[in-house]
N, C-alpha and C positions, 0 to 999 in steps of 0.2 A: 726251460730253466730259467729264462729272463724274466717270463710273466710271474714265476714263483718269488725269485728275488725281488721283484718290484712289489709284490704282494706284502713280503716280510717286512721290507725297508718301511712301508706305510703303515703296517700293524705295529713295529716296533717304536717308532718315531711318536705314533699316537699314545702308546701306554707310557713312553718317556715324559709326554706333556702331561699326561693325567699323574704322573707319580712326582715328576719335579715341579710343575708349573701350577698344578690344580689342586694338589695334594688328595685325589681321590683315585687311587689305582684301581683298574677293574679286572686286573689279573695278578696272580701270586708272583712271587719273585722266581719261584721255580719254573714256571711257564714261561716268564720272560727270558729266562736263561736257555730254556729248550729252544726257543724261536731264535734266539741270538746264535746259538751255536749251529743251528741249521744254516743260517746265513753266512756265518763265516765259513763252513765247508763248501758252501755253493760259490762264494766269491773265490776260493782257493782254486776251486776246479774251473771256473769261468772268470778270470781277472779282467777280461776285455769288456765285461758287463756291469762292473761295479758301478752303482750310482753314485752321483755327487753327494746325495744326501743320506748315504747308508750311515748308520748309527756306528758302524765300525771305524770310521774316521775319528771318533772321540777317543778311541784307544791310542796311547802313545806308541813310541818306537822310534820317532825321529829325533835326532839330535842336531839342533840347528846351529850354525856357524856363528850367528849374531842377529841383529835387528837393523832393518833398514829404516832410514827415515820415512815418513808419511806426512804429505803436506795436505791438511785439513781443508775442505772445500769451503765449508761452515766453520768459522773459528769457535773455539769453546771458551767461554768467558767464566771468569771467578764470580762469585757473589760476594756482596756487600755484607758484612758480618754484624750483628747486633747481640748485645749482652744483656740488655735492659729492656722493661717495657716502655720506658721512655724513647727509646731508640725507635721502636716498633711504631709508637704514636707518631713520630717525626716522620717516618716512612709513609705512614697512613695520611698524613696531613700532605705531604708532597703529592701523592697520588691523587688524593680527594680534591686537591686544588684544581686540577687538570681535569679528572672525571668524577664528579660527586658520587655517581652511582655505581662506581667501580666495585666488583665482587672479588674475594680472594680465594685461592686455593692453598690451604696449607698440607704439606706432605712431610713424611719423615725425612730427615736427612740420614742417610746409609753412610756409615763409616767405612769406606772402601776405596777403590781406585776408579776413576772416570775412565769409561772406555766410549769408542765410537765404533758403530757397526754399519758396514755399507753393503747393501744389497742390490743386484743387478738382476732383473726379470726373476726376482724371487730367490735367488741365491746368494747366499753369503760370498762375498768377494775380498773383503778386507775387514780386520779388526785391528783398531790402533789405540795406543794410549793416548792420553790427553796432551802430555809433552809441555810445552809452553803455552798451548792454547791455538798455536797456529803450526806447528809441526810437532806430531809426535812420533812413536815408534810402531812399525807394522809387526803386530803380534798374532798375526791370523792364525797360524797354526796352532798357537796356544789356547785362543778363544773357542776354536773347535773342540776343544777338550772340555769346555763348560757347559754341561749336560743340558743347561735349560736354556742356550742360545741357539735357536733354529737353525739347522744349515740349509733348510728349504723352506720358505714361506709357501702357504696354501694358494696366495695369489701372487702372479708373476710382476711383483712390484719392483720398481727402482726408487729405494728411499736411504736416506741416512738416519740412523736412530741413536740415542746417546742414553747412558745409564751408568750405573754403578756395580762393579764386581766385587763381591765380598767374600769373606770365608766365615761360615756359620759358626757359631760357638762351639758346638757340639764337634765340628771337624778340627776346630782349632785346639780344642782339649785334646783329641785322638792324636793329632800330630805331635804336640808337644809330650804327649806321653810316651810316643815312639822314640822322639829325639833323646829324651831322657834315659830311656833304656838303651839307646845306642852310643851314649856319652856324649851327643852333639848340644851345642847350644840352643837353647830354646828360643822359640820367638818372641818377643816383648809383647805384641798385641795381635789379634786378627788382622788389623789393617795392614800392618808390615808384612805379615805372613801373606795376605793376599797380593800385596805388590811384588814381593819376591817371588812368588811362585808364577805370575804373570810374566815376568821377566827371566823364568827358567828357559835353559837353552835345550833340556831334555824334555821332551813333551810327555814322557811317560810320568814323570813326576807331577805334571800340571793334571794330567788324567785321573791321578790317584788321589788328589787333596781335596776334591769335591767342592770347588769353587761354586758360586751361585750368584745370580744379578737380580736387580730390579730395574727395568728400563723407565725414563721418564720424560723423554723427548723425542719429536721427530724433527730433526735438523733441517732437512730437506723442505721444500714448500708444501704446507699441507692445505687440505680444503676444509678442515675443522675450524670452529669458531672458536672453541675453549680449549683450555688445558685439560680439563676433565673429559673432553670428546676425545683428545689425543691420547688419554690413558687408556680410556676404554677401548679405543680403536686399535692401541698396541696389544692390549690384551686379545682382541680378537684375531690379530696377526700372528698369535703363539708366544708372544713374550710374556716373561714375568714382570708383575705390575704390582707395588706394594699398594694395599687397598685401605691402610690405615690413612685417612685423609678426610678433611671437611671442605666444604665451599661455603662461604659466608662473607657479607659486606662488614660484618662486625669485628673489630679487634679485639672486644671483650671476648667474644667467642672464641676467636684463635687464642688468645691467653689463656683461656680455660682449657682448651685443647692442648696447648703447650704444659700445663701443669700436670694434666692427666697422663701425657705421656712421659713426662718427667718421672712420675711415680712408677710408672710400669717399664720403665727402661731397662732395669736390671733382669726383667723376667723374659724379656724379648729373646728369640733365637738368633740374633744378629745384633751387632753393634751399630748403634746411632750416636750422633754427637750435637742433635739440634732438630729442629724443624724449619722447613723452607717455606716462606710466603711468598706466593707469586699472583700477580694480576690474573684472573682467570680468562679473560678475553684476550684471544691473540691480536685482534685489530687493536686494542688499547696498548697492549705491549708494543706492537709496531709504531704507534705513534709516540709512546713514551722513550723508546730507543735506549740506546747505551751511553754512559760515559766511555772514558778511554779503557777502563778495567772492568766495569762490571754493568749489567742491564739496570735500567731505572725502575723496572717493573718488579724487581724481586729483591728478597732480603733473606738471610739464614741466620735465623736465631740460635745462637750456640749456648748448650747447657752450661751451667756453672762447672768450673773445672774442680778436680779433686783437690783438696787441700791439706798441706802436712806443716809441721811445726819443725823449724830448724834454726841454728845459731848462726850468726855472722860472726866468721872468724877474721875477715879482712875485706878490703875494697880495692879493686883494681880501676884505674881510669885510663881509658884507652881512645885512641885519636883515629877518627874515620877519615873518608877520603875527602869529604868536605869540610875538615876542621873540627867537626862536633867531637867534643869529650863526653864519652860516655861512662857511667860508674857500673861496675858489676860486683857484685856480692860474691865472696867465696864461702860457703857453708858446710855446715856439718852434713855429711851425704844423708838423702832422704828418698825413699822409693814413691815416684810420681807417674801415673799413668803407664807403669809396666817398665820405667827405666830409672836409673838412679841419677839424681840430680845433686851436684854440689857447687853450681854455680847459677846465678840468677840476675836478670836486669833489675837495676834500680831507676832505669828511665833517664833522669836527669837531676839537677841539683834543686829545683822548685818542689819535685815528687819528693825528696829526701827530706826538705824542710816541712813540707805540707804533711806527711807522715810521722816527722820527728823520729828517723831511723839513725840508730846509733850502732857503731861496731861493739859487738858483745851481745846486742839484742836479740831475744828469741822472736822470731816471725814467722808468719803464715807465708808459705810459698805455694804457689799455684802454677799451672801452666796455661798461658794466655791463650785461648783460642785451642787448647790442647796441645800447643806446640812449644811456645816459648816460656821457659820457666821465668817466673817474675815474683818479686816480694810484695803481697798484698797489703799487710799492716803489722805493725809491733803488737806483741802480747805484752801489754803494759805491766801487767801484774808479776810477771818474771824478770821484769828490768832491775837490775843491781844499782851501780853507781856509774853507769856509762857515761861518757862526756859526749858533748855534741859532736858530730862528724866533721873533721876537719876538711874544708873544701878547697882544693887546688887552686892556686892563683897563677900558677905558671905551667905551661904545656909539659906533659911528662916526657915528651919525646926532644923537642928542640928546645924547651925553657922560656920560650916567647910568653909574653903578658896574655893570658885568657880573658876574654870579654864576654860579658853576660847582657846581650842586647835587650832592650825592653820588649819587643815583638817577639822575643823566642824563649823557650824554656830551657835551652841547653848552653852551656858554656862553649865557647868556638876559640879554636886557635886561628889567627888570620894570617900568619907567615906561610906565603907562598911556596917557600922551599922547605918546610917542616918535613922532616924525613919520614914520620909516620904516615903523613897524608900522601906523600909521593908513592910509598910501599904500597898503599891501600889503594891508589889509582891505578899504579901499574897491575896489580893482580885484578881490578875490575875490568881494566882495559882487554886482558886476556881471557877473560871468563866466557864461559860457554854462550850466553845471550849476547855478548858483545862480539869480540874478533876470535873467540873461540880457538886460541892457541893451545893445543893439546900439550900438557906436560909444563906449562908455564903458571904454575900454582905459586902461593905465598912462598913455599921453602926456597923455590928457584929465585923469586924476587930477592927475599932476604940476600941470599948469596951473591946474585948480581949487584945489590946497592952496597953490599960490604965491600965488594972487590971494585968499587967506583966505575962500574961498566954501564950504568943507566942513571940517568937523573929525571928524564920524562919520557913518554910513552914512545916519542920518535926515535929515541935512542934504541929501542928494542931492534929497529931495522936497521941498525949499524953492525949489529952483533954478528959475529964470523963462527965457525966450527972451533976454530983455535981459541976465541974468546970463551965460549961456553965450556971447553974442556979443562981452562984453568980452575974452574969451580969445583971445590972439594966434592967427591963422590961422583963427578959426572965423567963417564968415559966416552970414547970415540963414538960408539954406537948411538948412545943415547943423546950425545951431543948433536949428531947428524940428524937424528929425529926430530929434535927440537928445532933446530935450524929450519927443516923443511917445514914444519909445521908454521913457523913465522913467515916462510916465504908464501905459502898457502894462503895465509890470512890477508895477504895483500889484496888477493881477488875478491875479497867479500863485498857484498853490496852495501852500500854507503849508509844504510840504516844501521848496520852492525857498527861502524865506527862512530856513527854520532852516538849512540846509546854508550859505546865505549870510552867517550871523551869524559863522561861523567858529568854532564852539564846538570846543574841541580833542577829537580822537577821533570827532567825529560827521561822517561822510562823508554823501554825498548817498543812498546806499542805506539807511544807519541813519535818516537823516531821514525818508524815505519810511515806514519800518517804524514809527517812533515816530508818525508823524501817522495812519496807518492805525488804531493802537492808541486814541491821544487824541483824536483827530479835530480840535483846533485848539491853537494855542501856548500860549493861556493856562490851558487843561487840563493840558498837559504840564508848565508852569511850576509848577502846583500838585501834579504827581504825585511820590509818594515814591519812595525808593531802591528798595524791592523790587518795585513795579510796574513800574519802567522795566528792572530787572535780569532780570526774569522774562519779558521778550519773546524769543521764539526768535530767535537769531542775534545778539544785544547782548550783555548781560552786565554785570559788576559795573563794570569801568573807565570805559564809556560813562556808566553810571547816575551814578557818583560825579562824572565830568566835567559832567553836565548839572545835578545838584544843587549844585555848587560855583558853577555859571555863574548859575543862577537865584537863588542866594543872594545875590548882589551887588546893592546898589540901583540901580547903574547900568545893570544888565541890565533890570530891571524898567522903569524910566524909558525905556529905550530902545524897548521894545516898545509901552508907551505912546504914544510919539511917533509911532512909525511907525503905529499905530492910528490916531491923530489926523490923520495925513496920507492916510488912506485907503488904507493898504497893508492887504491881505488876510491875516488870521491862521488862516483855517480851511481846512482839506483839503478838496480838490475830488473825490479819490475816495471810495470806500466805506469808511467807518468801521464798523471790526467792533466791537459792542458785547459788553462782558465776558459779559451774561448772553444773549447770542445763542444761538438754539435748537440750534446746533451746534457752539457754540464748543469749540475745541481738539480736535475730531474729524477724523481722516485719514479720507478716502473716495476710493474708486476707481470711475470709470465704466467700463462694460465692454458690447459688446455695441451694437446698433442700437436707437436711442430713436424712438418713434413721433412723439410730439407736441413733443418738444424737440430743438433741434440740439445737439450735444456742447457748443458754446460757451455756449448759454443755460442748460444744465444746471449748467456748470461755475460761471458768474457767480452762479446762484441759490444754489448752495451756499456759495460762497465769502462772499456777503453775509450768510449765516446763521452765519458764523464758523467754517465747515470749511476745512480745508487738503486741496486736491485733486491727488491725484498720479497717477502712471501706472502704478505696479507695485502688486503686492499682496505685502504682507509681515507678519510678527508684529506690527508698529506700525499696521497698517490697522484701523479700527473697523468701517466698513461699506463694502459692494460694492452698488453700484447697478447691476443687469444687466439689460440690455435682451435683445432677441431676438438669436438666434446668438451669445450669450455663449460664449467658448471657456475657453483655459488659465485665464484669471484668475479666472472662477467657479469652475472645478475647485480651483484652489489656494486659494481661500476657503473652499470646504467643507471640503478636508482640514485646513485650520487652524482651523476652527470659527468662522469670522468670520461675523457678522450679514450677511445677503444681504437687500436690498431691491429693489422694482421701480419703474417710471417711475411708477405711480400714487402710491406712497408719496412720491416726489418732488414730484409736482404739488400733493399735499395739504399741503406744508408752508407 
């Protein structure tokens, strides 16, 4: 029976691949169902012999308690967006100034949810969401229910692959029809439905909804030379790959491709929101590298958003945590991209003046990048006798004079004790990517501020359960829970605290890079401009912002207070010493290592200051070659790059 079960699993997985991935089924649905029922009966009779890649694992039945966090070995970066041909030409110029003979690949930008799949010896071990790019959620049981994701690869590969999980339009329509019949709220669009499905705790729901994928990247080191080769190899492994793509050195040809895809967009079986353009050569990608947020070798052209007319009823001016005062228009409600929009950003006072936007105007509203509602322009032929919009001269929160600096487009309140700024800073400090104080949202901040219990972020750590219970609607149980969340946050690694301080230009990724370098906040406070700006991916703007921040007496006092309350100022990750043995060297691992795993070798090299990359290029300093090293070793020898073996690595 074990032999028959193995035979059935092989047949059913092959038929599923033909149906879902290759769109060329070789057997009828009834024949597939007959074989499937036979396998189910055998697995009931012989449960100890069930195979890991059995298609019965794709059926629901588990109800999960929740999702664990998953630390990505290879970070997931966002892409720089472009909305015009001019922006694509700027990208082309930047790339061609370094590599005049660069060729690009243009691929469809699938509108779904980014996922990462980790295989060990060919078997699916982990499926995870993108999260913040460094930490996602482990959704393995749910991705097993996505029928075109292989549970077992034909080859015993240990790889990490990336792609987009989406809901086909036909499935979306079917689901919404069912929800209408059941009196349930319909999903706004396929992307929201896909995201909600992958975060379902009932795997039976996931299995029923017919999600699909397109894979586009092998994140683990690859022996391929180009993005085109990667996609063809992923297809050979059994993954679904989108074949609507072109390879060309010409931005004119890419622009023509974008126009064609834009015309065909509505007829596709899935949603897309643009076209991704990547440098095709992986070696060139390696040399071009990354900014702190995005790869320098790729850009995402976003299709023009849907536009609707609406009337501006009034304008609200709100103060952010850095003192910038932002105008937001209140509109007559309109439907945009599946949602009702009644508010839209007006950006800043210069934008209002440039577009001559007035209260009472009929305007064109769109979703910038399909996300943020914004006002595009005035429909001038519908203008009545509207007066020029009044621009505030005083802060709507504290009444201080507003300043419009020459080098800025924004109005700014520079009062350091402005209540609106303090509340925004407190909410930011407690947010997920910062100190992650669960339950400490804007509503609680508003109540604490009104009760005169907090004035800066250090005051958070003076709060007691009794203090929290004085707030309206906060009972003992919720007060104790919030108090415990505050105490837990004290132990966070210091990059969380640095980001939480809200220093201008210093985001979460910059915070991590800074603490990797300096190790703790007190050392960063003393670091000079040159040491900060020399960090790869940061630069002078961030360095200047940090030096300006730490030059203030209030900043130094705040750090002392936080330290006094027991808040951790030390980075929990691996600090890279300036005099580390391999500091500043770029190293590539290739071939099979006998005594270390690839991850152990990579971690050891990084702890000694090296940057470990996946492709050999002119910037590579050392190649560590194990047995069966292939094209990377050949390329290193051709370029005259230093080659070492595992013994050298173990001796470090």
